[in-house]
N, C-alpha and C positions, 0 to 999 in steps of 0.2 A: 420477477428477478431472482427470487429465492430458488425457484425451480431451475432456472437457467444456471445459476451459480452451482447448485447441487449437481447438475449434470456435468458441468465442467470439472468439478472436484472429483467426481466418480470416473469420468472419462480419462483423466490424467493421473488417477490413483494418488491424489494429494492428501487423502485422509487416512494415511497408513501409519501415523505416529512418527515417521521420519521427516516428512515434508510438512511445510507450514503454509497456510494461506493468509496473507496479510491483506487487510481490508480497512477501508476508511472508517474510522471510529465514530463518525458523526451521526450514524444511524443505528442506535442500539437495538431498535425493534427488528431491523433487518438482520443484524448480527445474531440476535437471539433466535430468530426464525431459522436462519441457516444452521446454527449450532444444533437446534432441535432436529432439523431434517437429517443432519449427519450423525446424530446420536451423541453429541457432545454436551456437556453440562452448560445450560443456557444462562445461568446467573453468574456471568463471568466477572462482574464488578469486584467480587471477593478476591479474585486472582489479580486484578489490576492493583488493588490496594496492597496485596501481599508482595507483588513485584516492586512496588514503590518502597514499602517498608524494608525489604531485603536488598533493594538496589540491584535487582536482577531483571533481565529482559522478559517480556511477557511470553515469548515463544517457548520459554522453558516450562510454562504452566498450561499451555493450550495449543491446539492445532489451528483453529480459526482465530487469528490474532488481530484484534482491533488496533489501529494505529491512529494516534491523536496528532493530526496535522498541526494543530495549534502549538503543541509542544515540540514536535519533531520536524515540522515542515521546513524550517530554515536549514537545518543540517542535511535533510534529504535533498533539498534543491541544490545546496552547495556541493554535495556528493555527486549528483548527476552532472552538474556543470564541470566539476573537476574531471570526471570520467570522459565527458565530451571533449574538453579542452586538451586532454592527453591522448585522445583518439584510442580509447580503450574498448569501444564497441562501435559496431556499424549498424545502420538502420537501412533496410532495403526500401528505397523510395517507391517502388511499384507496389509493395505490400503495405507500407505504413505511411502513405502520403499525408493522412490526417494528423498523425503524430508529429511529423516534420513541420506541418503548418503550425501546429500549436507551439512547437519549440521556437519557430521563427518569430511568432508574434507575441510570445510571452514577455511580460515585463514584470519586474519586481521592485519593491521599494528598498530603501537602505537596510531594512531588517530582513531582506530576502523573503518577503511575503508576496506571493503571486497576486497580481491584479486580475481578478476574475469578473469584473463588472460587465464587460462586453462579451466575454467568451468563457465558457465554463472550465476549460483545461482539464477535462477528465482523463484524457490519454496521457498527458504529462504527469498528472497525479499517479496514474497507474505505473508509469515508468519510474517515478520516485519510489513507489512501493517495491517494484521489482528489483531496484538497485539498493534497497535498504542495507543489505549485508555485503555488498561488493565494495571493498575498500581498496584504494590505490595509494 
């Protein structure tokens, strides 16, 4: 997966200092490996702490940005729901049928935590990451 992610970052020129790659923060080993492959400082926990101390977003400190779904998942899901409800983006059903399926079957509790017991919801998580900084 590191090799695949590396090739995607290179293909779309995402490691140029201007673009950021947001990644699920639950796999620190994967994040470190990808950072090493891309020539970024791998011991990123220092920057996570600095961001918390300074109350600044992580993307100001790094290009490969881990996102903690435990901390940000609720707001991210609420943001995607709001964007969908207000018809702010369209999804081509012929290109993204699996994502639409995940969106249809997704259920969340009262705290907006996704129920992933029966289905992993990886594409919906990717959509939440992609919409992280799209505000309406």
